[in-house]
Structure formats: structure tokens, C-alpha cells
GUBAPA-704138 format. One record per residue (C-alpha): residue number from 1; residue in three letters; x, y, z. Coordinates in Angstrom, 1 decimal. Example, Ala and Ser with C-alpha at 12.3 -4.5 7.8 and 13.67 -1.06 7.14 Angstrom:
BEGIN
[node 1, ALA, [12.3, -4.5, 7.8]]
[node 2, SER, [13.7, -1.1, 7.1]]
***
This chain:
BEGIN
[node 1, MET, [39.6, 62.8, 7.4]]
[node 2, ASP, [39.1, 62.7, 3.6]]
[node 3, LEU, [40.5, 59.2, 3.6]]
[node 4, ILE, [37.9, 58.1, 6.2]]
[node 5, ARG, [35.1, 59.7, 4.2]]
[node 6, PHE, [36.2, 58.1, 1.0]]
[node 7, THR, [36.4, 54.7, 2.7]]
[node 8, LEU, [32.9, 55.1, 4.2]]
[node 9, TYR, [31.6, 56.1, 0.8]]
[node 10, ILE, [33.0, 53.0, -0.9]]
[node 11, PHE, [31.6, 50.8, 1.9]]
[node 12, ILE, [28.1, 52.3, 1.6]]
[node 13, THR, [28.2, 52.0, -2.2]]
[node 14, TYR, [29.2, 48.3, -2.1]]
[node 15, ALA, [26.6, 47.6, 0.6]]
[node 16, TYR, [23.9, 49.2, -1.5]]
[node 17, ILE, [24.9, 47.2, -4.6]]
[node 18, ASP, [24.9, 43.9, -2.6]]
[node 19, LEU, [21.6, 44.7, -1.0]]
[node 20, ASN, [20.1, 45.6, -4.4]]
[node 21, THR, [21.5, 42.4, -5.9]]
[node 22, CYS, [20.0, 40.3, -3.1]]
[node 23, GLU, [16.6, 42.0, -3.6]]
[node 24, ASN, [16.7, 41.2, -7.3]]
[node 25, THR, [17.7, 37.5, -6.8]]
[node 26, VAL, [15.0, 35.1, -7.7]]
[node 27, LYS, [14.5, 31.9, -5.7]]
[node 28, VAL, [14.0, 28.8, -7.8]]
[node 29, ASN, [12.9, 25.6, -6.1]]
[node 30, LYS, [15.1, 22.6, -7.2]]
[node 31, CYS, [14.0, 19.0, -6.5]]
[node 32, CYS, [17.5, 17.4, -6.2]]
[node 33, GLU, [20.7, 18.8, -4.8]]
[node 34, GLN, [22.6, 21.5, -6.8]]
[node 35, LYS, [24.9, 19.1, -8.6]]
[node 36, GLU, [22.2, 16.4, -9.1]]
[node 37, ILE, [19.5, 15.6, -11.6]]
[node 38, PHE, [16.9, 12.9, -12.0]]
[node 39, PHE, [17.9, 9.6, -13.6]]
[node 40, GLY, [14.7, 7.8, -13.7]]
[node 41, ASP, [13.1, 8.3, -10.3]]
[node 42, PHE, [16.4, 8.9, -8.5]]
[node 43, CYS, [18.8, 11.8, -7.9]]
[node 44, THR, [22.4, 11.3, -9.0]]
[node 45, ASN, [25.5, 13.4, -9.4]]
[node 46, VAL, [26.4, 14.7, -12.8]]
[node 47, ASN, [29.1, 16.8, -14.3]]
[node 48, GLU, [28.8, 20.6, -14.7]]
[node 49, THR, [27.6, 20.4, -18.4]]
[node 50, GLU, [24.6, 18.1, -17.5]]
[node 51, GLN, [23.5, 20.1, -14.5]]
[node 52, PHE, [20.1, 21.7, -14.5]]
[node 53, LYS, [20.1, 25.4, -15.4]]
[node 54, PRO, [16.7, 27.2, -15.4]]
[node 55, LEU, [15.6, 29.1, -18.5]]
[node 56, PHE, [13.5, 32.2, -17.8]]
[node 57, THR, [10.8, 33.4, -20.2]]
[node 58, SER, [9.2, 36.8, -20.0]]
[node 59, GLU, [5.5, 37.5, -20.1]]
[node 60, THR, [5.9, 38.6, -23.7]]
[node 61, SER, [7.4, 35.1, -24.5]]
[node 62, ASP, [11.0, 36.4, -24.7]]
[node 63, SER, [13.2, 33.4, -24.0]]
[node 64, ASN, [16.6, 33.2, -22.3]]
[node 65, VAL, [16.0, 36.2, -20.1]]
[node 66, GLN, [19.0, 36.8, -17.9]]
[node 67, VAL, [18.0, 36.8, -14.2]]
[node 68, ASN, [20.0, 36.5, -11.0]]
[node 69, TYR, [18.7, 33.4, -9.2]]
[node 70, LYS, [19.6, 31.0, -6.5]]
[node 71, PHE, [18.3, 27.5, -5.9]]
[node 72, VAL, [16.2, 26.4, -2.9]]
[node 73, ILE, [16.6, 22.7, -2.5]]
[node 74, GLY, [13.6, 20.5, -1.5]]
[node 75, LYS, [10.1, 19.4, -2.3]]
[node 76, PRO, [7.2, 22.0, -2.3]]
[node 77, ASP, [5.2, 22.4, 0.9]]
[node 78, CYS, [1.7, 21.6, -0.4]]
[node 79, GLY, [-0.1, 21.5, 3.0]]
[node 80, HIS, [-3.4, 19.7, 2.5]]
[node 81, LEU, [-3.1, 19.9, -1.3]]
[node 82, GLU, [-2.0, 17.0, -3.4]]
[node 83, ARG, [1.6, 17.0, -4.8]]
[node 84, ARG, [1.6, 16.0, -8.5]]
[node 85, ALA, [4.3, 15.2, -11.0]]
[node 86, VAL, [4.4, 17.2, -14.3]]
[node 87, TYR, [6.6, 16.2, -17.3]]
[node 88, GLN, [7.5, 18.4, -20.2]]
[node 89, SER, [8.9, 16.2, -23.0]]
[node 90, GLN, [9.4, 16.9, -26.7]]
[node 91, ASN, [6.0, 15.9, -27.9]]
[node 92, SER, [4.1, 16.7, -24.6]]
[node 93, VAL, [1.0, 18.8, -24.6]]
[node 94, GLU, [2.0, 20.1, -21.2]]
[node 95, GLN, [4.5, 22.9, -21.0]]
[node 96, LEU, [6.4, 24.5, -18.0]]
[node 97, THR, [7.4, 28.1, -18.2]]
[node 98, LEU, [9.5, 29.9, -15.6]]
[node 99, PHE, [9.0, 33.6, -15.3]]
[node 100, PRO, [11.7, 36.1, -14.1]]
[node 101, ASN, [9.8, 36.7, -10.9]]
[node 102, GLY, [10.2, 33.0, -10.0]]
[node 103, VAL, [6.6, 32.0, -10.8]]
[node 104, LEU, [6.1, 28.7, -12.7]]
[node 105, ARG, [3.3, 28.5, -15.2]]
[node 106, HIS, [1.9, 25.1, -16.2]]
[node 107, TYR, [0.1, 24.9, -19.5]]
[node 108, TYR, [-2.1, 21.9, -19.9]]
[node 109, GLU, [-4.8, 20.7, -22.4]]
[node 110, HIS, [-8.2, 20.5, -20.9]]
[node 111, HIS, [-11.1, 21.7, -23.2]]
[node 112, GLY, [-8.6, 24.1, -24.7]]
[node 113, LEU, [-5.3, 25.5, -23.6]]
[node 114, LEU, [-5.4, 26.4, -19.9]]
[node 115, HIS, [-2.7, 27.2, -17.4]]
[node 116, HIS, [-2.1, 27.7, -13.8]]
[node 117, ASP, [0.7, 29.6, -12.0]]
[node 118, TYR, [2.6, 28.3, -9.0]]
[node 119, ASP, [4.3, 30.7, -6.7]]
[node 120, PRO, [7.8, 30.0, -5.4]]
[node 121, GLY, [7.7, 27.3, -2.7]]
[node 122, LYS, [4.7, 25.6, -4.4]]
[node 123, TYR, [6.8, 23.8, -7.0]]
[node 124, CYS, [10.2, 22.4, -7.6]]
[node 125, LEU, [11.9, 22.0, -11.0]]
[node 126, GLU, [14.4, 19.4, -12.1]]
[node 127, LYS, [16.0, 18.0, -15.2]]
[node 128, LYS, [15.0, 14.4, -15.8]]
[node 129, ILE, [16.6, 11.7, -18.0]]
[node 130, TYR, [14.7, 8.5, -18.6]]
[node 131, GLU, [15.8, 5.9, -21.2]]
[node 132, SER, [18.0, 8.4, -23.0]]
[node 133, ASN, [15.1, 10.9, -23.2]]
[node 134, GLN, [15.4, 14.3, -21.5]]
[node 135, SER, [12.5, 16.2, -20.1]]
[node 136, LEU, [11.8, 19.0, -17.7]]
[node 137, PHE, [10.2, 17.6, -14.5]]
[node 138, ALA, [8.3, 19.4, -11.7]]
[node 139, TRP, [6.6, 18.6, -8.5]]
[node 140, VAL, [3.6, 21.0, -8.2]]
[node 141, CYS, [0.9, 21.5, -5.6]]
[node 142, MET, [-2.4, 20.7, -7.1]]
[node 143, PRO, [-4.4, 23.9, -7.6]]
[node 144, ASN, [-7.4, 24.6, -5.4]]
[node 145, ILE, [-9.5, 26.6, -7.8]]
[node 146, ASN, [-13.2, 26.7, -6.7]]
[node 147, ASP, [-12.5, 23.3, -5.0]]
[node 148, GLU, [-12.9, 21.5, -8.4]]
[node 149, TRP, [-10.2, 19.1, -7.4]]
[node 150, MET, [-12.4, 17.8, -4.6]]
[node 151, THR, [-15.0, 16.6, -7.1]]
[node 152, SER, [-12.5, 14.8, -9.3]]
[node 153, THR, [-12.8, 11.1, -9.8]]
[node 154, GLU, [-9.3, 10.6, -8.3]]
[node 155, PHE, [-10.1, 12.5, -5.2]]
[node 156, LEU, [-13.4, 10.7, -4.7]]
[node 157, MET, [-11.9, 7.3, -5.2]]
[node 158, HIS, [-8.8, 7.9, -3.0]]
[node 159, ASN, [-10.3, 9.9, -0.2]]
[node 160, ILE, [-13.9, 8.8, 0.1]]
[node 161, ILE, [-14.6, 5.4, -1.5]]
[node 162, ASN, [-11.2, 4.1, -0.4]]
[node 163, PRO, [-11.7, 4.7, 3.3]]
[node 164, VAL, [-15.3, 3.5, 3.1]]
[node 165, GLY, [-14.5, 0.3, 1.3]]
[node 166, HIS, [-11.5, -0.5, 3.5]]
[node 167, SER, [-13.5, 0.3, 6.6]]
[node 168, VAL, [-16.2, -2.2, 5.6]]
[node 169, THR, [-13.5, -4.8, 5.0]]
[node 170, ILE, [-11.9, -4.1, 8.4]]
[node 171, ILE, [-15.2, -4.4, 10.2]]
[node 172, CYS, [-16.0, -7.8, 8.5]]
[node 173, LEU, [-12.6, -9.1, 9.3]]
[node 174, LEU, [-12.8, -8.0, 12.9]]
[node 175, ILE, [-16.2, -9.8, 13.3]]
[node 176, THR, [-14.7, -13.0, 11.8]]
[node 177, ALA, [-11.7, -12.8, 14.1]]
[node 178, ILE, [-13.8, -12.2, 17.2]]
[node 179, ILE, [-16.1, -15.1, 16.5]]
[node 180, TYR, [-13.3, -17.6, 15.9]]
[node 181, PHE, [-11.5, -16.2, 19.0]]
[node 182, VAL, [-14.4, -16.2, 21.4]]
[node 183, MET, [-16.1, -19.5, 20.5]]
[node 184, PRO, [-14.4, -22.3, 22.6]]
[node 185, THR, [-15.1, -25.0, 20.1]]
[node 186, LEU, [-13.6, -23.0, 17.3]]
[node 187, CYS, [-10.4, -22.4, 19.1]]
[node 188, ASP, [-8.6, -25.3, 17.4]]
[node 189, LEU, [-5.7, -25.0, 15.1]]
[node 190, THR, [-7.9, -24.0, 12.1]]
[node 191, GLY, [-9.7, -21.4, 14.1]]
[node 192, ASN, [-6.5, -19.9, 15.5]]
[node 193, ILE, [-5.1, -19.6, 12.0]]
[node 194, ILE, [-8.2, -18.0, 10.7]]
[node 195, THR, [-8.1, -15.4, 13.5]]
[node 196, THR, [-4.5, -14.7, 12.8]]
[node 197, ILE, [-5.1, -14.3, 9.1]]
[node 198, CYS, [-7.9, -11.8, 9.8]]
[node 199, MET, [-5.8, -9.8, 12.2]]
[node 200, CYS, [-2.9, -9.6, 9.7]]
[node 201, LEU, [-5.4, -8.5, 7.0]]
[node 202, ILE, [-6.9, -5.8, 9.3]]
[node 203, ILE, [-3.5, -4.2, 9.8]]
[node 204, SER, [-2.6, -4.5, 6.1]]
[node 205, GLU, [-6.0, -3.0, 5.0]]
[node 206, THR, [-5.5, -0.1, 7.4]]
[node 207, ALA, [-2.1, 0.7, 6.1]]
[node 208, ASP, [-3.2, 0.3, 2.5]]
[node 209, MET, [-6.1, 2.8, 3.2]]
[node 210, ILE, [-3.6, 5.3, 4.6]]
[node 211, ARG, [-1.2, 4.7, 1.7]]
[node 212, LEU, [-3.9, 5.5, -0.9]]
[node 213, LEU, [-5.1, 8.7, 0.8]]
[node 214, THR, [-4.0, 11.9, -0.9]]
[node 215, VAL, [-4.9, 14.6, 1.6]]
[node 216, PHE, [-2.3, 13.4, 4.2]]
[node 217, LYS, [0.4, 12.4, 1.7]]
[node 218, ASN, [2.7, 15.2, 2.9]]
[node 219, HIS, [2.1, 14.7, 6.6]]
[node 220, THR, [2.8, 10.9, 7.0]]
[node 221, SER, [5.7, 8.7, 6.3]]
[node 222, LEU, [4.6, 6.5, 3.4]]
[node 223, PHE, [7.7, 4.4, 3.8]]
[node 224, ILE, [6.6, 3.1, 7.2]]
[node 225, THR, [3.0, 2.7, 6.1]]
[node 226, GLU, [4.0, 0.7, 3.0]]
[node 227, ALA, [6.4, -1.5, 5.0]]
[node 228, ILE, [3.6, -2.3, 7.5]]
[node 229, CYS, [1.2, -3.0, 4.7]]
[node 230, TYR, [3.5, -5.4, 2.8]]
[node 231, VAL, [4.8, -7.2, 5.9]]
[node 232, THR, [1.4, -8.0, 7.2]]
[node 233, LEU, [0.1, -9.0, 3.8]]
[node 234, LEU, [3.0, -11.4, 3.4]]
[node 235, ALA, [2.2, -12.8, 6.9]]
[node 236, ALA, [-1.4, -13.3, 5.9]]
[node 237, PHE, [-0.5, -15.4, 2.9]]
[node 238, LEU, [2.1, -17.4, 4.8]]
[node 239, TRP, [-0.6, -18.2, 7.5]]
[node 240, LEU, [-3.0, -19.3, 4.7]]
[node 241, ASN, [-0.1, -21.5, 3.4]]
[node 242, SER, [0.2, -23.0, 6.9]]
[node 243, LEU, [-3.5, -23.8, 6.9]]
[node 244, GLY, [-3.2, -25.6, 3.5]]
[node 245, TYR, [-0.2, -27.5, 4.8]]
[node 246, TYR, [-2.0, -28.6, 7.9]]
[node 247, ILE, [-5.0, -29.9, 5.9]]
[node 248, TRP, [-2.7, -31.5, 3.3]]
[node 249, LYS, [-0.6, -33.3, 5.9]]
[node 250, THR, [-3.6, -34.5, 8.0]]
[node 251, PHE, [-5.3, -36.1, 4.9]]
[node 252, ARG, [-2.0, -37.8, 4.0]]
[node 253, SER, [-1.3, -39.1, 7.5]]
[node 254, ARG, [-2.5, -42.6, 8.3]]
[node 255, ASN, [-2.9, -41.8, 12.0]]
[node 256, VAL, [-4.7, -38.5, 12.6]]
[node 257, PHE, [-4.8, -39.0, 16.3]]
[node 258, LEU, [-1.4, -37.6, 17.0]]
[node 259, LEU, [-0.1, -36.9, 20.5]]
[node 260, ILE, [0.8, -33.3, 19.7]]
[node 261, THR, [-1.9, -30.8, 20.7]]
[node 262, ASP, [-3.3, -28.0, 18.6]]
[node 263, GLY, [-1.6, -25.5, 20.9]]
[node 264, LYS, [1.9, -26.9, 20.1]]
[node 265, LYS, [1.1, -27.1, 16.4]]
[node 266, TYR, [0.0, -23.4, 16.4]]
[node 267, CYS, [3.3, -22.5, 18.2]]
[node 268, TYR, [5.3, -24.4, 15.5]]
[node 269, HIS, [3.3, -22.7, 12.7]]
[node 270, CYS, [3.7, -19.3, 14.4]]
[node 271, GLY, [7.5, -19.7, 14.7]]
[node 272, PHE, [7.8, -20.7, 11.0]]
[node 273, VAL, [5.5, -17.9, 9.6]]
[node 274, TRP, [6.8, -15.0, 11.7]]
[node 275, SER, [10.4, -16.0, 11.2]]
[node 276, CYS, [10.0, -16.1, 7.4]]
[node 277, THR, [8.0, -12.8, 7.5]]
[node 278, LEU, [10.6, -11.0, 9.6]]
[node 279, VAL, [13.5, -12.3, 7.5]]
[node 280, MET, [11.9, -11.3, 4.2]]
[node 281, GLY, [10.8, -7.9, 5.5]]
[node 282, ALA, [14.3, -7.2, 6.8]]
[node 283, LEU, [15.8, -8.2, 3.4]]
[node 284, ALA, [13.4, -6.0, 1.5]]
[node 285, ILE, [14.1, -3.0, 3.6]]
[node 286, PHE, [17.9, -3.7, 3.5]]
[node 287, ALA, [17.7, -4.0, -0.3]]
[node 288, HIS, [15.7, -0.8, -0.5]]
[node 289, PHE, [18.4, 1.3, 1.3]]
[node 290, THR, [21.5, -0.4, -0.2]]
[node 291, MET, [20.7, -1.9, -3.6]]
[node 292, ASP, [17.5, -0.5, -4.9]]
[node 293, TYR, [19.0, 1.8, -7.5]]
[node 294, PRO, [19.0, 2.0, -11.3]]
[node 295, GLU, [21.9, 0.8, -13.4]]
[node 296, PHE, [24.3, 3.7, -13.2]]
[node 297, GLY, [27.9, 3.6, -12.2]]
[node 298, GLU, [27.9, 6.6, -9.9]]
[node 299, PRO, [26.5, 6.4, -6.4]]
[node 300, ILE, [23.0, 8.0, -6.3]]
[node 301, ARG, [20.3, 8.5, -3.7]]
[node 302, SER, [16.5, 8.2, -4.0]]
[node 303, PHE, [14.6, 11.5, -4.0]]
[node 304, ASP, [11.7, 9.9, -2.2]]
[node 305, GLU, [13.6, 7.0, -0.5]]
[node 306, GLN, [11.9, 7.7, 2.8]]
[node 307, GLU, [8.4, 7.8, 1.3]]
[node 308, GLN, [8.2, 4.9, -1.1]]
[node 309, ILE, [9.7, 1.4, -1.2]]
[node 310, GLY, [11.6, 0.7, -4.4]]
[node 311, SER, [11.1, -2.0, -7.0]]
[node 312, LEU, [13.6, -4.4, -5.6]]
[node 313, GLY, [12.0, -4.2, -2.2]]
[node 314, LEU, [8.6, -4.9, -3.7]]
[node 315, ILE, [10.0, -7.9, -5.5]]
[node 316, ILE, [11.4, -9.3, -2.2]]
[node 317, PHE, [8.0, -8.7, -0.6]]
[node 318, PHE, [5.8, -10.1, -3.3]]
[node 319, ALA, [7.9, -13.0, -4.6]]
[node 320, PRO, [7.2, -15.1, -1.5]]
[node 321, VAL, [3.5, -14.3, -1.8]]
[node 322, ALA, [3.5, -15.7, -5.4]]
[node 323, PHE, [5.4, -18.8, -4.2]]
[node 324, ALA, [2.9, -19.3, -1.3]]
[node 325, ILE, [0.0, -19.1, -3.8]]
[node 326, LEU, [1.6, -21.7, -6.0]]
[node 327, THR, [2.3, -23.9, -3.0]]
[node 328, ASP, [-1.4, -23.5, -1.9]]
[node 329, VAL, [-2.5, -24.7, -5.4]]
[node 330, PHE, [-0.3, -27.8, -5.0]]
[node 331, PHE, [-1.9, -28.5, -1.5]]
[node 332, PHE, [-5.3, -28.1, -3.0]]
[node 333, ALA, [-4.7, -30.4, -6.0]]
[node 334, THR, [-3.1, -33.2, -4.0]]
[node 335, THR, [-5.6, -33.0, -1.1]]
[node 336, LEU, [-8.5, -33.1, -3.5]]
[node 337, GLN, [-7.1, -36.3, -5.1]]
[node 338, ARG, [-6.7, -37.8, -1.6]]
[node 339, ILE, [-10.4, -36.9, -0.7]]
[node 340, ASN, [-11.7, -38.4, -3.9]]
[node 341, ARG, [-10.0, -41.7, -3.1]]
[node 342, MET, [-11.4, -41.9, 0.4]]
[node 343, HIS, [-14.5, -44.0, 0.9]]
[node 344, THR, [-15.0, -43.5, 4.6]]
[node 345, TYR, [-14.6, -40.5, 6.8]]
[node 346, GLY, [-13.9, -40.1, 10.4]]
[node 347, ARG, [-14.9, -37.1, 12.6]]
[node 348, ILE, [-11.6, -35.3, 12.0]]
[node 349, HIS, [-11.7, -35.9, 8.2]]
[node 350, HIS, [-15.3, -34.8, 8.0]]
[node 351, LYS, [-14.5, -31.6, 9.9]]
[node 352, LEU, [-11.4, -31.0, 7.7]]
[node 353, ARG, [-13.4, -31.3, 4.6]]
[node 354, HIS, [-15.2, -28.1, 5.6]]
[node 355, SER, [-11.9, -26.5, 6.5]]
[node 356, PHE, [-10.6, -27.6, 3.1]]
[node 357, ARG, [-13.5, -25.9, 1.3]]
[node 358, MET, [-12.9, -22.7, 3.4]]
[node 359, PHE, [-9.2, -22.8, 2.6]]
[node 360, LEU, [-10.0, -23.0, -1.2]]
[node 361, LEU, [-12.4, -20.1, -1.1]]
[node 362, LEU, [-10.0, -18.0, 1.0]]
[node 363, LEU, [-7.2, -18.7, -1.5]]
[node 364, LEU, [-9.4, -17.6, -4.4]]
[node 365, VAL, [-10.4, -14.3, -2.7]]
[node 366, MET, [-7.0, -13.4, -1.3]]
[node 367, ALA, [-5.2, -14.3, -4.5]]
[node 368, LEU, [-7.6, -12.3, -6.7]]
[node 369, SER, [-7.3, -9.3, -4.4]]
[node 370, TRP, [-3.5, -9.6, -4.4]]
[node 371, VAL, [-3.5, -9.6, -8.3]]
[node 372, PHE, [-5.5, -6.3, -8.3]]
[node 373, PHE, [-3.2, -4.9, -5.6]]
[node 374, LEU, [-0.2, -5.8, -7.7]]
[node 375, ALA, [-1.7, -4.3, -10.8]]
[node 376, SER, [-2.3, -1.0, -9.0]]
[node 377, PHE, [1.5, -0.4, -9.0]]
[node 378, LEU, [1.4, 0.2, -12.8]]
[node 379, ASN, [0.1, 3.7, -11.8]]
[node 380, TYR, [-2.9, 3.6, -14.1]]
[node 381, GLU, [-5.8, 5.3, -12.4]]
[node 382, GLY, [-8.2, 2.7, -13.6]]
[node 383, LEU, [-6.2, -0.2, -12.1]]
[node 384, ILE, [-5.9, 1.8, -8.8]]
[node 385, ASN, [-9.6, 2.3, -8.7]]
[node 386, SER, [-10.2, -1.4, -9.4]]
[node 387, HIS, [-8.0, -2.3, -6.5]]
[node 388, ILE, [-10.0, 0.1, -4.2]]
[node 389, ILE, [-13.3, -1.5, -5.3]]
[node 390, VAL, [-12.0, -5.0, -4.9]]
[node 391, SER, [-10.7, -4.2, -1.4]]
[node 392, GLY, [-14.2, -3.2, -0.4]]
[node 393, PHE, [-15.6, -6.6, -1.3]]
[node 394, LYS, [-12.8, -8.7, 0.2]]
[node 395, GLY, [-14.0, -8.4, 3.8]]
[node 396, PRO, [-17.6, -9.3, 3.2]]
[node 397, LEU, [-16.5, -12.3, 1.1]]
[node 398, ILE, [-14.2, -13.5, 3.9]]
[node 399, LEU, [-17.0, -13.1, 6.4]]
[node 400, TYR, [-19.3, -15.1, 4.3]]
[node 401, ILE, [-16.8, -17.8, 3.6]]
[node 402, CYS, [-15.7, -18.2, 7.3]]
[node 403, ILE, [-19.1, -17.7, 9.0]]
[node 404, PHE, [-22.2, -17.9, 6.8]]
[node 405, ASN, [-20.9, -20.6, 4.6]]
[node 406, GLN, [-20.1, -22.9, 7.6]]
[node 407, LYS, [-23.1, -24.6, 9.1]]
[node 408, HIS, [-21.0, -25.7, 12.0]]
[node 409, VAL, [-20.1, -22.1, 12.9]]
[node 410, LEU, [-23.6, -20.8, 12.3]]
[node 411, TYR, [-25.0, -23.5, 14.7]]
[node 412, LEU, [-22.5, -22.5, 17.4]]
[node 413, ILE, [-23.4, -18.9, 17.1]]
[node 414, ARG, [-27.1, -19.5, 17.3]]
[node 415, LYS, [-26.6, -21.9, 20.2]]
[node 416, SER, [-24.4, -19.5, 22.1]]
[node 417, CYS, [-26.5, -16.4, 21.5]]
[node 418, CYS, [-30.0, -17.8, 21.6]]
[node 419, TYR, [-32.0, -20.4, 23.6]]
[node 420, ASP, [-34.2, -23.2, 22.5]]
[node 421, ASN, [-37.3, -21.5, 23.9]]
[node 422, CYS, [-36.6, -18.3, 22.0]]
[node 423, ILE, [-39.8, -16.8, 20.6]]
[node 424, PHE, [-38.1, -16.0, 17.3]]
[node 425, PRO, [-38.0, -19.1, 15.1]]
[node 426, CYS, [-35.1, -17.7, 13.0]]
[node 427, CYS, [-33.0, -17.6, 16.2]]
[node 428, ARG, [-33.5, -21.3, 17.1]]
[node 429, PRO, [-30.7, -23.7, 16.2]]
[node 430, ASP, [-31.3, -26.3, 13.5]]
[node 431, THR, [-31.9, -29.8, 14.6]]
[node 432, GLU, [-29.5, -31.2, 12.0]]
[node 433, TYR, [-26.1, -31.2, 13.7]]
[node 434, GLU, [-22.7, -31.4, 12.2]]
[node 435, TRP, [-20.0, -33.8, 13.3]]
[node 436, GLY, [-19.0, -32.9, 16.9]]
[node 437, ASP, [-22.1, -30.9, 17.6]]
[node 438, GLU, [-24.2, -33.7, 19.0]]
[node 439, MET, [-22.5, -33.6, 22.4]]
[node 440, THR, [-22.8, -29.8, 22.6]]
[node 441, ALA, [-26.5, -30.0, 21.8]]
[node 442, MET, [-27.1, -32.8, 24.4]]
[node 443, ASN, [-25.3, -30.8, 27.1]]
[node 444, THR, [-27.2, -27.7, 26.3]]
[node 445, GLU, [-30.5, -29.4, 26.3]]
[node 446, LEU, [-29.7, -31.1, 29.7]]
[node 447, ASN, [-29.1, -27.7, 31.2]]
[node 448, TYR, [-32.6, -26.7, 30.5]]
***
């Protein structure tokens, strides 16, 4: 009986000690796995001496406080708040302090030394090595103090001006695509290519708008959004390249009255463009998952590999865009020389001169917008804001180039939407017709 009592006493004592130990164990959120740290922007395995070990500091600034802790692996759950990266380097103004209760305090310079505390689950700590420099890295949930973050320039640009500007561009592109798709006389090869370019840009602008939003960053897969954005942007530039090739080849050809129809030509261009787009997109995604890692010998994995396409994938996406722009410049230069040498123009050549001007203006707008888009990857807020502003002007410029800058298109719109006996003079079609419009005008007048 005494032996049973002694055994029960020992069991209760150890259970109490274990329960007390569990209650005193502090949870520390760690970004990478237990045996991994950040090398650059990626998590990689390291030996035991290089592993991350948290240092606790008391409220009275006593360092190296001994605390029982355990790691909780994973990114912080920020909800509707923005997740931000914080670095504590040797000469950094910012400082990260971990208290024995698991609270992380972030000191930062903003009109004096200020700080904000992050409860467990609202941050993750990690050791970071970048170009032989060591720092303490943390993902933190941006504080929501008196909603000051909602009035910041970054929040306004990303979550208000960004959707407004992209929406204006999407509406303008949609109007252009509908006009070129509905008008029967515009449904030639050039019109079909313009419609396809607009549809590709609409999808790309929509994905880019979602990519730049901060309030939904933790609820959507940025990897899928970025992939759609880059693939459709590449397709838009390849379609523009096809338009330049068609104009260049037609001006070089001695016989423009070919037996092949515009429908067959569009099918050939469609097969070429989408084949190249799908191949380059598949290569970029394959490189992202297999080869897009920094130069280290050990196998590593990306911390955000499902949320952001790496640098190698971006190169595979954007290198064909740069090559397409250079090819378009060649088409423009050689076609311009050919036009300057021509003394007489037929109906097709006269029509293609307007298409050639439209091609040049589209090339300038899309190339300039792509340069700002590429510069936004440098992660400077000024360049990102510039990209957002330029994106808002791209749609109206394309609408002006393809609709209002084309007398032929304006005439067809007025003739289709208005009548000659319309009481509004501004709605009446002009009497000066472009090539190919005389028969349309004659048929319309006969119907009245």
C-alpha cells in the first residue's frame, strides 16, 4: 500500500512539473523551418551552429534572459492588415527586441524613437544572411493604430489610385475591343489583332491590379495572379509584333492581292503567338520551381515560392518582350524606308499607312508602360507609384490611338450609330471619305 502511495506521489509530482513547464513555455514564431535560415530571400538548411536562436530581453533591458521557448513555424496571420518586412542590421535605425512573454517590440525612427509591440502570432523572426551580412529579419503585421495606415501614401496608391487607374484602362480597352469586333468593315486582320491585343491587356491589367493590392495580399495566391499577368502581357507584345510583321511583309510584297484570306492569316498568327506564349510561360514556371535559387550548394526552398515568381522566371517572361520590341523597331525602320520610296499607293497600301501609324503609336505606349512596369520591380515606392500612374493613362491613350486618331474608324462609328438626317450636326458623318468608304457611303445613301 505504501509503495502504491509513493508511486502515485511521484507521478503527480512529475505531472505537475511538466504542466508547470508547459505553462511557462513561450511560443516564438519562426519564418523558416527549425533547421533553416534565410539566405537572401530563400530558406536553406544550415548546421547547428548557424541556426537561429532567439535572444530574450527583459523590460529592464537585461539581455540574454533564459526562457523556455518553442518555435511555431509559419508566416503571421495578418488578416486584413498588410504584412511588412523588418530588418535589423548593424547600422540600422530599426531594432527588434523579443521579450520573455513572447512579445516582439519593433523600434523605428519616425519623428523620434517610437515602437510598436506585436503579440505572438502577429510576427515571425528569422536569421538572414545576405551578401555575407547577417541581420535579424521579421515579417510583422502592419499596426492598425487609429487607422493611420489607411491614410499613408502607400495605402492610397496601392488600394485606391491603383484600382481606379486600372479600371479606367480596362474600360477604355474594352471599348476599343468591342468597336473593332462589332464593326464588320473593321474585322480584317488588323482589326482582329487589335481586338486580341486589347483583350490580352485587359486580363493583364486586371491581374496587375490585384497583384498591387495590399488588403488582400494574405487571401489570394500571388503566384497565380503574377503568372496570368506576365503571360497575357507577353501575348500582347507578341500580337503587336505580329501586326508589325504583317505590315512590313505587305509593303515588301510586290503582289498584295494574295489568295490567302484574312481569316487564314489570323489563324497562322494565332498559332504562332499562342504557341510561343505557352512555351515561354511553361519554361518560366518550370524554372521558378526547379532552378530559381541563389548560388548555394545545398538544396533550398523558397519561403514565398507559391506567392511570388523568382528572378529567373521574370527573365524568361520579359526577355521575349524586349526581343519583340527590338523586332518591332526593325519593322518600323524598314517599313518607313519602303514607304518613303513609294510614289503611288493603292487602296491596300493607303489603308496600311494608317495601320502603320497606329502600330507605331501602340508600340511607343506599350513599350513605355512596360519600362515603368519593369522598373517597379526594384521595390522603390516611387517607381511603383509611377507604374500605377502610367497604367492609368495607358488605356485612354490606346483608345485615342485606335479610335479617335483614325478617321476611317470615326466615320464608321458615326455612320453606324447615326443617320444623315440626324438633327445633331456633330453626329453627321463627314463628306470626306477615306479609301474604301465610298462604297459604304453610297450604299447607305441609297437605303434612304
